[in-house]
FIFIDREN-18617 format. One record per residue (C-alpha): residue in one letter; x, y, z. Coordinates in steps of 0.05 Angstrom, whole numbers, plus 32768, in hexadecimal, padded with zeros to 4 digits. Example, Ala and Ser with C-alpha at 12.3 -4.5 7.8 and 13.67 -1.06 7.14 Angstrom:
<atoms>
a80F67FA6809C s81117FEB808F 
</atoms>
This chain:
<atoms>
m8AC98939868F s8B11893586A4 l8B37890E8670 n8B82891A866C r8BC788FE865E y8BCA88DC86A2 m8B9388AB8690 h8BA78862868B p8BC4884F8646 r8B908818863E n8B558845864F p8B2E884C860E y8B1588908625 k8B5C88AC8626 c8B5F88B385DB k8B1588B485CC p8AEB88DA85FE p8AA088CB8601 d8A7C88E885C5 f8A41890E85E3 n8A218916859E d8A2088CA8594 l8A0888BD85DB a89D088F185D5 t89B988D08594 r89B8888A85B3 f899D889885F9 a895F88C38603 d896A88C9864E f89AF88E78642 r899589128609 a896489338639 h899F894E8661 c89C689698625 s89C689AC8604 l89DF89BE85BE g8A1289F685B9 s8A158A288580 n8A508A018564 g8A2589C2855D r8A46899E8597 v8A1E897C85CE f8A2C89978614 v8A2089768657 n8A18899A8699 f8A44897186C8 q8A2689968703 d89E3897586F4 d89DE89328719 g89AB891886E7 a89D9892786AD v8A14890486CD r89E888C986E0 s89CC88C1869A l8A1288C8867B a8A2C889086A7 k89F288638696 a89FB8871864C l8A468863864E f8A3C88228675 k8A08880B8642 r8A2E88208603 d8A74880C8617 f8A6987D18645 n8A2287B98633 l8A0E87C2867C e89CB87DD8691 i89D387FC86D6 e89AA8820870A l89C9885A872F p89A3886A876F h899488B3877C g89BB88CF87B6 c89FA88A787A6 l8A3788BF8781 v8A3888AF8737 p8A77888E871B r8A9B88B486E5 v8AA4887986B6 p8AE7888E8695 q8B06889C86D9 r8AEB885D86FA l8B06883386C0 n8B49885686C8 y8B4A88418711 i8B3987F98700 l8B7087F686CB f8BA4881086FC v8B8E87DC8730 e8B9487A686FB d8BDB87BE86EB l8BED87B98735 l8BD287728739 k8BFB875E86FB l8C3987818716 n8C3487588755 h8C278717872E i8BE1870F874B d8BBD86E68717 k8B8886C58742 d8B4086DB8744 v8B3E871C876A i8B03873A878E g8B068785879C i8ADB87B687C2 d8ADA87FF87AF i8ABD882587EA g8AA5886C87E2 e8A7B887087A3 c8A39885287BC f8A3E8827877D s8A4E87DE8774 
</atoms>
């Protein structure tokens, strides 16, 4: 999972990346896609679509209290990066003094 210094300052994942141990304890579907390393850390294979899908669902539930369905065959949002994108868009709206209700469409993720 790509978390780095270029993440938005208000992105909570910037300073505290997802804790895979905690997520594996809370979410059985995610736990099924995890493996335990010899150092006791939980590892996720990001090449496995099911693992990425279950990670996204777990993060949406834990951090936003949202239960979502992610259709197979569509790209799966990487939650920290999508939140980063939303925070930067929010900054642009504030910078341009746009304080009305805004409706946006993000095309390209097969996810809404």
